[in-house]
C-alpha positions in Angstrom: 13.2 -28.1 20.5 12.9 -26.4 17.0 11.6 -22.5 17.5 8.7 -23.5 14.9 7.8 -26.4 16.7 4.4 -25.2 17.6 3.4 -24.5 14.4 4.9 -27.5 12.7 2.6 -29.6 14.8 -0.3 -28.1 12.9 -1.4 -30.5 10.3 -1.9 -27.6 7.8 1.8 -26.6 8.5 4.2 -29.5 9.1 7.5 -29.7 8.1 6.7 -29.0 4.2 4.8 -26.0 5.2 7.7 -24.9 7.4 10.0 -25.3 4.4 7.9 -23.3 2.3 7.8 -20.4 4.6 11.7 -20.6 4.7 11.9 -20.2 1.1 9.6 -17.4 0.5 10.3 -13.8 0.1 7.6 -11.2 1.4 7.9 -7.5 0.5 6.2 -5.3 3.3 5.5 -1.5 1.9 5.2 0.7 4.7 6.7 -0.1 8.2 3.9 1.8 10.4 0.9 0.7 12.3 0.0 -2.1 10.0 3.5 -3.3 10.2 3.8 -3.4 13.5 2.3 -6.8 14.0 2.8 -8.0 10.3 6.5 -7.9 10.6 7.2 -9.7 13.9 4.5 -12.1 13.3 6.0 -13.2 9.7 9.4 -13.1 11.1 8.6 -15.2 14.1 7.0 -17.8 11.7 10.2 -18.1 9.7 9.9 -16.3 6.6 13.2 -16.8 4.7 13.4 -13.0 3.4 11.5 -10.0 4.3 12.1 -6.6 2.4 10.8 -3.8 4.4 10.2 -0.5 2.5 9.7 2.9 4.1 11.2 6.2 3.4 9.6 8.0 6.8 11.2 8.3 10.1 9.9 7.4 13.7 7.4 10.1 15.1 6.3 10.4 18.7 2.4 11.2 17.5 2.3 7.5 15.9 3.6 5.4 18.6 0.4 4.7 19.9 -0.1 2.2 16.9 3.4 1.9 15.5 4.3 -0.4 18.4 7.5 -1.6 17.0 9.1 1.6 18.0 10.2 3.4 21.3 10.7 6.9 22.3 14.2 6.7 21.7 13.5 5.7 18.2 12.1 9.1 17.0 13.7 10.5 14.3 15.3 7.3 13.2 14.3 5.7 9.6 11.2 3.2 10.1 12.8 0.9 7.9 16.2 0.5 9.8 14.4 0.3 13.3 11.8 -2.3 12.0 14.6 -4.4 10.4 16.6 -4.3 13.5 13.5 -5.5 15.7 12.8 -8.3 13.3 16.5 -9.6 13.3 16.5 -9.4 17.1 13.5 -11.6 16.9 14.7 -14.1 14.5 18.4 -14.1 13.2 17.4 -17.1 10.6 15.3 -14.6 8.5 17.2 -12.3 6.4 15.9 -8.7 6.6 16.3 -6.3 4.1 15.7 -2.5 5.0 14.8 0.1 2.0 14.8 3.5 3.3 12.9 4.8 0.3 9.0 5.3 -0.4 7.3 3.3 -3.2 6.8 5.1 -6.1 5.5 4.3 -9.7 9.1 4.4 -10.8 10.6 1.8 -8.4 7.6 -0.5 -7.9 8.3 -2.7 -10.8 11.6 -3.9 -9.7 10.9 -4.5 -6.0 7.7 -6.3 -6.7 9.7 -8.6 -9.1 11.9 -9.9 -6.3 9.0 -10.9 -4.0 6.8 -13.8 -4.0 3.8 -11.9 -1.8 3.6 -8.3 -1.3 1.9 -6.5 1.6 0.6 -3.1 1.5 1.0 -1.6 4.8 1.3 1.8 3.4 -1.1 5.0 4.4 -1.3 6.1 0.8 -3.9 5.8 -1.7 -1.4 6.4 -4.4 1.0 3.5 -2.9 -2.0 1.2 -2.7 -3.1 1.5 -6.4 0.6 1.6 -7.6 1.1 -1.9 -6.0 -2.0 -2.9 -7.3 -1.6 -1.9 -10.9 2.0 -3.5 -10.6 1.0 -6.6 -9.1 -1.6 -7.3 -11.6 0.7 -6.7 -14.7 3.2 -9.0 -12.7 0.6 -11.7 -11.6 1.9 -11.2 -8.2 -0.3 -11.6 -5.1 -0.9 -8.4 -2.9 -2.5 -8.5 0.5 -3.7 -4.9 1.1 -5.1 -3.4 4.2 -6.5 0.2 5.2 -7.6 1.5 8.5 -9.3 4.6 9.7 -10.9 5.7 12.8 -12.4 2.7 14.3 -12.9 0.3 11.3 -10.8 -1.0 8.4 -10.5 -3.7 6.1 -7.8 -6.4 4.5 -8.1 -8.0 1.2 -6.2 -10.5 -1.3 -5.8 -9.1 -4.7 -4.1 -9.8 -8.1 -2.2 -12.9 -8.6 -5.0 -14.5 -10.4 -7.7 -12.5 -8.3 -9.2 -9.2 -9.3 -7.3 -6.0 -8.7 -7.8 -3.4 -6.1 -9.2 -1.1 -8.9 -11.8 -4.1 -9.6 -13.1 -3.5 -6.1 -12.7 0.2 -5.7 -12.9 1.6 -9.3 -13.6 5.1 -8.2 -11.9 7.8 -6.4 -12.6 7.3 -2.2 -15.3 9.7 -0.8 -13.2 10.8 1.7 -9.6 12.5 1.7 -9.1 11.7 5.5 -6.0 10.1 6.9 -5.1 8.7 10.2 -3.4 11.9 10.7 -6.5 14.0 9.9 -9.1 11.6 11.3 -7.6 9.7 14.1 -7.4 5.9 14.5 -7.1 3.8 17.6 -4.1 1.3 17.8 -6.0 -1.8 18.4 -7.9 -1.4 15.3 -4.6 -1.1 13.4 -3.4 -4.3 15.4 -6.3 -6.4 14.5 -6.3 -5.7 10.9 -2.4 -6.0 10.7 -2.6 -9.5 12.3 -5.3 -10.5 9.8 -3.0 -9.3 7.0 -0.2 -11.4 8.3 -2.5 -14.3 8.7 -3.9 -13.8 4.9 -0.2 -13.8 3.7 0.7 -17.2 5.7 -2.5 -18.7 4.4 -1.6 -18.0 1.1 2.0 -19.3 1.3 1.0 -22.4 3.0 -1.5 -23.1 0.3 -4.7 -22.8 2.6 -8.0 -23.0 1.2 -9.9 -21.2 0.1 -7.4 -18.8 -1.0 -7.3 -15.5 0.6 -7.0 -13.9 -3.1 -10.3 -12.7 -3.9 -11.4 -12.3 -0.3 -12.2 -9.3 1.6 -12.5 -8.9 5.4 -14.0 -5.9 7.1 -13.8 -5.1 10.9 -15.5 -2.5 12.9 -13.8 -2.1 16.4 -16.7 0.0 17.6 -19.1 -3.2 17.5 -16.5 -5.9 17.6 -18.2 -7.1 14.5 -16.2 -8.6 11.1 -17.6 -9.4 8.1 -16.4 -10.6 4.7 -17.1 -11.5 1.1 -15.4 -13.0 -2.1 -14.9 -11.0 -5.1 -13.6 -13.3 -7.6 -15.8 -12.1 -10.4 -15.3 -8.5 -9.9 -14.7 -7.1 -13.4 -11.7 -4.9 -14.0 -12.5 -1.4 -15.1 -12.1 -0.4 -18.9 -10.1 2.8 -18.0 -8.1 4.0 -14.9 -5.8 6.6 -14.2 -2.3 5.6 -13.5 -0.1 7.3 -11.0 3.3 8.3 -12.2 6.0 10.0 -10.1 6.8 13.9 -11.2 10.3 12.7 -12.6 8.3 10.3 -15.0 6.6 13.0 -16.9 7.5 14.2 -20.2 8.2 17.2 -21.8 5.2 17.3 -24.1 2.9 16.6 -21.0 0.4 19.3 -19.9 1.1 19.5 -16.1 -1.2 20.8 -13.6 -0.6 21.3 -10.0 -4.1 21.5 -8.2 -2.4 23.0 -4.9 -2.1 26.9 -4.3 1.3 28.6 -3.4 0.2 28.5 0.2 0.0 24.9 0.3 2.7 23.9 -1.8 5.3 26.7 -2.4 7.2 24.5 -4.7 5.3 22.8 -7.4 5.1 19.0 -7.9 7.2 19.6 -11.3 9.0 22.6 -12.6 6.7 23.0 -15.7 3.6 22.6 -13.7 0.9 25.3 -14.0 -1.4 25.8 -11.0 -4.8 25.7 -11.6 -7.7 25.2 -9.1 -10.0 22.2 -9.8 -12.8 24.5 -10.5 -11.0 26.2 -13.2 -10.0 22.8 -15.3 -12.7 23.6 -17.8 -10.5 26.3 -18.9 -7.9 24.0 -20.4 -7.9 23.2 -24.1 -8.7 19.6 -24.2 -8.0 19.4 -28.2 -4.2 20.0 -27.7 -3.3 16.4 -27.9 -1.3 16.2 -24.7 -1.1 13.8 -22.2 -2.9 15.4 -18.9 -1.0 15.2 -15.6 -2.9 16.2 -12.5 -0.9 16.8 -9.4 -1.8 17.2 -5.7 -0.6 16.1 -2.3 -2.0 12.4 -2.1 -3.4 11.8 -5.5 -7.0 12.0 -4.2 -7.9 15.5 -5.6 -6.1 14.8 -8.7 -8.2 11.6 -9.1 -11.5 13.3 -8.3 -10.5 16.2 -11.0 -9.5 13.6 -13.5 -13.2 12.1 -13.2 -14.5 15.5 -13.8 -12.7 16.2 -17.0 -12.3 12.7 -18.4 -15.2 13.0 -20.9 -13.8 16.1 -22.6 -10.1 14.9 -22.7 -9.1 12.8 -25.7 -5.9 11.7 -24.3 -4.4 10.2 -21.4 -5.0 11.5 -17.8 -2.4 10.5 -15.0 -2.1 11.4 -11.5 0.7 12.6 -9.2 1.1 12.5 -5.6 3.7 14.7 -4.6 4.1 12.7 -1.4 4.9 9.6 -3.3 7.2 11.3 -6.1 
């Protein structure tokens, strides 16, 4: 009996649907907690090619939710270990491991090669870089985020509004799983939903997961959702760039002090705290590049100075440069 027999039995799948899955190429950015259910579920379903992109290594403190890994994997590249697990699960799926972080410099090429993109990265910068790139290439993006005891998953771009249309402003909190904590089952539930949305999209289920938001609260075991098909794209946004994409005539500001970042994000960066940004001459005609660790402080600072800065303002997240 075929390994896919149980899902081919579904009238929504059938032989034609299975063939669609076999011909699909899915890009999964991030091989951590969200990818732990996403990758085996997609490989098990018979996706033809899966590219796994992650520049990090396995860490003991993450194993409670990054269940693709074992203690013996600590220190190894996540992309390599995740790829090995998927190959062991399904030798018919072509698995490509890219041991690098997503940046605004490499995003266009990796997105262009895929049919569906899954954002499993724990990074504001990576999420918005993916959204901007997918919007420009008309590629579907399934993006998810988890913090503490709650999370969301949504379908963006590919004909639906982008992540920026739904979240145009800087997040209120700069917390992450590393600073605020998270329970493993919450991540697993959201990741499984992310995989389901990807399969729904590839199989052509209606209504489309693009333009759909699902929220889940593990404390109350309550989920809710809404559609955002008509959400308008913002008139202005702050693009994320990598430090090596900055130009000689940019005005580059690193918002971190020496104690936080002994080495600035760029050799020509000037260190200025967010409170002192009003001292910068706004009439020099330059592009302003604001740098910090995750991009969040830079985004908030950009919102503060945008009314007085006539030129473009871009953001640099040192962790993704």
